[in-house]
C-alpha angles and dihedrals in degrees: 000000000000122000130007128309118272119205128186134202117200134172141127123283113299096005095126106267095139090046089056090050090050090052090050091050092048090055102039112017109112095024095062132021106251125198115197127195116195119194124194133173090217122079092248137073106222093148091055090055088049093056094043089056086069090072090219121137117258139123119248133206115183121200111185138169097056146358118302087224094059119098090239092066105019099094095045091044093054091051092045093049093049091049091046092054092047093049102040098032095206123189089227138004127218122194117202100199123207115272087238097050130113108219097180090120097052094115092053092046093057091049092062112121094251095052110031094082093041103046141022128196109254109166144342128209122193117198118210125197096218094191094055100028092117090059095064094079092107087067097034096141092051093045093048093049093046087057093042095062095041125114091194126024111204112211096208136183094037087150087076095055142316104201093110098046096105092051091047092049091050092052092047092051090051091053098037119011091176099061124103113231123214124186115213150131126241088009093281100164134138109278102191097163094168092065098044098083089060093058122093118285113292116272091246090061096042088050094041097114092054096038090049089071090070135070121213109264122227132247116306107262092217095062117083130197130211124187118199126193136168137160091211123097120245129212115243091233094054093045091053088053089050091054088057091064106128094231090054094047089058096044123113096225143006122177134166151086129289123199108212133210090240089065092255129118128219126206101212130196134169126183115188090334098315106125127211123182124178129178111233136184132216097039111135101172132098128268104286132167139171120209126190132181147119095252098038109140103209095188094051093046094048091049093049092046094047091052090045095053092043094060 
């Protein structure tokens, strides 16, 4: 095959895509040159900061403000990806697509004149949050198509509950009977990249004729995004009160970094109301968060955050 292998990680918001990338870096960074593309609908690259905190060697290209599969970004993305490959010369490239993206056209994208001699599609993983799978209905088209092009569907977060696994497996088989399914927690799965090129052609290529009938759909209109930033430090007590805001409690996803008045920094994540806060070192940026959800009240959140950071 010509070019270098191109891998993709898909999955709905908060499913564990960045965790899978971190696992891949832990296993392969240093032994191979890895190029990572991170795509986010929001105008901020929180996930890129997250990966860079690992301290592992890799090259990063961030594409924000929309899906790379949408017409609005597609042309610029193809040019940026070609330039990235030429400059960084990675041994492999991994795209972490936005949780709201529709990757049905990935095979066509890599056949564009600028990319077809530089890259070839090697493998696609789709990460599923088993515990919250029923809550992805507001982006059903995107979720279905993410699964449809996957070679492996990772049934993640089974530590939170497994009562719906049979139903989830049945739905996945109806959408993609060719995909392997792996049940796990924290995306701990075998990542034997050396053996992947010898497997059959990726599902997205085998299904190319059928998938080629569709165009990637845009962002779901019923999911809103809020980006919060401040250079001021925030007290832990006030930030915990902020997290209790009703609109945040009902959001799909919150992720970011909070600089505290006690000179500490929290890496903060919420996924459908489940909160995770971890103290980290070495972060030199400002307080920055991305919030996504169908009932997110941007005005209320901005007012609460402005009052919070002013105290």
